N, C-alpha and C positions, 0 to 999 in steps of 0.2 A: 504494500500500500504506500503510495507516494506521500511525502510530507505535505502539510498544508501550504507551506511556502512554495513548494514546487508546483502545486496545483494553481496557486495564485500567479506564478510566473508563466505557466502555460496559458492561462486565461489572458494575461497581458499580451503575450506574443500573438495570440490569435486576434485580439482586438486591434493591435497595431497593424497587423497584416490586412485585416478587413477594411480598415478606414484610412489606409496610407494615402491613397490617391486623392481622396476628398480633402484630407488635412493639408496635403502639399499644395493643392489648388487654392484653398483658402489662405494659406500662409503666403503664397505668391502674391495674391491680390492684396492682402493686408500690408505687405511690405513694399509694394510697388508705389513709389512716391509720385509717379506721373498720373495716377488715378485721382479722382476726387476724394476728399476726406469722407464724404458720406458713404461711398462704396467701400472704402477701406474700413470704416467703422463697422459697417454691416458684416463684412467678412470676419472681422475680429469677434463680433458677437456670435457668429456662426461657429467659430473656433471654440468659443467658451462653452457652447452647448454640448460639445463632445464629452463622452464619458471619461472617467479617470483612467481606465485601462486602454485608452486609445493613444496615449502619449508614448512616444518611443523611449522617454526617460524612465518609464516604469519597468521596462524590461531589464532584468539583471541576470547575469549568468549564475546559475546555482547548480550544486551537485545533485544529480538525479537520484542518488541513493540516500543521502542524508539531509539535503536541503541547505547545506552550508553555502554561504554567499561569498566566501573568500578563499583564495588559494585554489582556484578552479583550473584544471588542465582542459582547455577548451576542445581539443581534439576528441577527448573521451567524455567530456561532460561530468567529470568526477573531481572531487576535492583531492588534495595531495594524499591524505590518509587512505581514502577509499581506493585511489589509484594504486597505492602501495600494496594494500591488502589483496586486490584483485590481480595485480601483476605477480605477486609472490605465489598466489594460488594457481597461476597459469590460466586465468580466465580472460586475459586480454591477448588477442592474437598479434603476434609480431613484437611483443614486449618481453625482453629478457632482462634478468638482473645483470647489471654490469659487473665484470670482474677483470682485474688486470694485475 
């Protein structure tokens, strides 16, 4: 069963993906200084109506096993500790313990 933080992050990723085009269009209009202030203001109001989980800044890399938000190895989506445990158990293909 995934951690609640992981579920929240998955929800945020889905929301960002679903509303990315509309958000970018409104952002372009809101920041375009050649347009009239009324149009830019209306675009900004539309941006403010989007949900919380449609903002790209809400997406955070998290460990899929433990939900930890720091020390993530992005190739595998695991925290350092979980990566080490899985690598030593031989559960990650192509990962070997270094020895020299």
